[in-house]
N, C-alpha and C positions, 0 to 999 in steps of 0.2 A: 555231684547228683543222679539218683540213678534214677532211670524212666521206665517204667512195664508197660507194656502192650497192655493197651485196654483192649480186654473180653466182656462178651454179653455172659456168657455161662463158661465159668470158673474147672472146668474138667480138666481133671490133669491125666484122660487116658490113660485111666487104671485098667479097665477093660471088664471089669467085673461084672458089668450088666452086662454083655455080648452075650456071655455062654447061657445066658438065660432069658435071649431073644427067641421067642419060637419063629421069627420070621427071619434069625439068624441076616440081623442088620448090623453094619460096623457104624454101631453108635457112636463111640468117638470122632470116625472122618464125617459122620453126618451132623456131630454138634461142633466140629472145627470148621465147615462148610456155612453150618447158623452164624456163628461167631465173625468170618469172612465177611457175609452180611450182613451183619446186624450194624460191625464197627464199618467197613470200608463200601459198604453200596451193594444190590441186590446182583447186578452186572458180573461179582465174583460168583456167584453159583453156579457159572459155565463151569467149572471144574466139576460138577456133578454128572454134568454129558457124558462122561465115559463109565457110568455104572449102568449096568443093565436094568431094566425098568424093574426088577422082583426084587432089587436093594434099595432101591429110591425112596425115601421117607415116606409117601405116600401108601407105603405097606405096613407100616406101624399099624398094628388093631388096638392099640391104644390099652392094652393088656395089666400093664404097669409092673409086671418083672422085672423090668431094667431097673425102676425107683426103687424098689425094695431093696436091691442088690448093690444099687450106688450109695459109696461113704460119705456124699456130700447128699444125698437125699434130692436130688434135682429130679424136678416132673420133665422128666425127659418124655414123654408122649406130649405134654404139651408145646416142648420145642420142637417136636418132631412135625406135631401137627400146623405149626406158624412156618417150617419150615417149607412144608408141603404148599401152605398157601401163598408163600414167594414163589412158588415156584409155579404155581399156577397162575398166579400173576403175570409172568414174564412168558410164560407159552400166552396167554390170552392176548398180550398185546404185541407178541410176534404173528400170531395170526390178523393182525386186524391192517 
């Protein structure tokens, strides 16, 4: 029996979205982090700590240029917004 890894967003990392991001975000990397957090727990977002602040999901301006070029029509700005909210929740908890 073949078992497939569960993922929240089945992004293939084709990178069609990345050249169109005005903020130059590494969208496949961020979606991979999103998947890891959704499937394995938000603690997995520690992998994003190495990113400079300007490359974090909170810098997505929600323009949708990425979605226009995504062959799977993912709501990338929506996923990045949710990823930002997960990170904000972790930061708030760490500050308390």
